[in-house]
C-alpha distance (Angstrom), angle and dihedral (degrees) to the residues before:
residue distance angle dihedral
X1 . . .
X2 3.80 . .
X3 3.79 94.0 .
X4 3.81 90.4 54.4
X5 3.78 96.6 55.8
X6 3.78 119.8 106.4
X7 3.74 128.9 -179.4
X8 3.71 146.5 91.1
X9 3.77 133.4 -53.3
X10 3.82 92.5 -64.4
X11 3.81 92.4 59.6
X12 3.78 89.6 45.1
X13 3.79 91.0 54.6
X14 3.81 91.7 46.5
X15 3.83 92.0 47.2
X16 3.81 91.3 50.2
X17 3.80 90.9 45.6
X18 3.79 90.4 50.7
X19 3.81 92.7 51.1
X20 3.79 93.2 46.5
X21 3.80 94.0 48.8
X22 3.83 95.4 42.2
X23 3.80 92.1 50.9
X24 3.79 89.1 43.3
X25 3.84 89.8 63.5
X26 3.77 90.7 57.4
X27 3.81 95.4 43.0
X28 3.81 91.3 50.1
X29 3.83 92.2 48.8
X30 3.84 90.6 49.3
X31 3.79 89.0 49.9
X32 3.85 90.4 49.6
X33 3.78 90.6 48.3
X34 3.78 91.9 52.0
X35 3.83 94.5 45.4
X36 3.78 118.2 123.2
X37 3.77 94.1 -168.2
X38 3.76 132.5 56.8
X39 3.80 93.3 -129.7
X40 3.83 92.2 54.0
X41 3.83 89.8 48.2
X42 3.78 92.0 50.6
X43 3.80 93.8 46.7
X44 3.83 92.4 49.4
X45 3.81 91.4 46.2
X46 3.78 88.8 52.2
X47 3.83 90.2 52.3
X48 3.81 89.3 49.8
X49 3.81 90.1 54.8
X50 3.80 91.2 48.2
X51 3.79 93.0 49.2
X52 3.80 91.4 47.8
X53 3.79 91.4 52.1
X54 3.82 89.4 47.0
X55 3.83 90.9 49.9
X56 3.80 90.1 54.5
X57 3.79 88.7 49.8
X58 3.80 92.9 53.8
X59 3.78 91.1 46.2
X60 3.83 90.7 53.6
X61 3.78 89.7 47.4
X62 3.81 91.7 51.6
X63 3.81 91.6 54.5
X64 3.79 87.7 60.8
X65 3.81 97.0 41.5
X66 3.79 101.6 33.7
X67 3.77 118.7 100.1
X68 3.79 101.5 -168.9
X69 3.78 117.4 113.5
X70 3.80 111.9 -109.1
X71 3.82 93.6 19.4
X72 3.79 93.8 125.1
X73 3.80 90.2 52.0
X74 3.82 91.6 49.9
X75 3.80 92.5 47.0
X76 3.82 94.9 45.8
X77 3.81 90.8 66.7
X78 3.79 92.6 45.1
X79 3.81 91.1 48.7
X80 3.78 89.9 52.6
X81 3.80 90.5 51.2
X82 3.81 91.8 48.7
X83 3.76 90.9 48.4
X84 3.81 88.2 56.2
X85 3.82 91.2 45.6
X86 3.77 92.5 51.6
X87 3.83 91.0 47.7
X88 3.82 91.7 48.8
X89 3.81 94.1 47.4
X90 3.82 91.7 47.1
X91 3.80 89.8 50.5
X92 3.80 90.7 50.3
X93 3.81 90.2 46.4
X94 3.79 91.9 50.6
X95 3.83 90.3 47.9
X96 3.80 93.0 50.8
X97 3.81 93.8 45.8
X98 3.81 93.8 45.7
X99 3.79 95.7 50.3
X100 3.81 113.8 45.5
X101 3.79 94.3 -159.1
X102 3.83 96.0 42.1
X103 3.79 95.1 105.2
X104 3.78 95.5 47.2
X105 3.83 92.6 46.8
X106 3.81 92.7 60.7
X107 3.78 93.2 66.7
X108 3.77 138.3 4.2
X109 3.80 91.5 -125.6
X110 3.78 96.1 59.4
X111 3.82 131.5 -105.6
X112 3.75 106.7 10.1
X113 3.79 120.5 145.5
């Protein structure tokens, strides 16, 4: 999707924002997965939620600013996926915050997802 976008500086900013946010989701989840402490896990999970919401924002912005034919169709599917990702991450975040031992119970080595 990103490689197919053409346009001025605004589209470039949106494209770069999209890449940064989308990769941020993955980085935050890897950080959470590697966490040895509950607080680090929760903080990283919160960042993943924020990046997923931001990714959806950039996708919506690109539907307005993108000029490529079929862009809205491409983005609609991605937005649906990111909506599901945000919902899943928020559910996991709620679960971890509501149950103090939730992270430790998932493995014997500590917070591993």
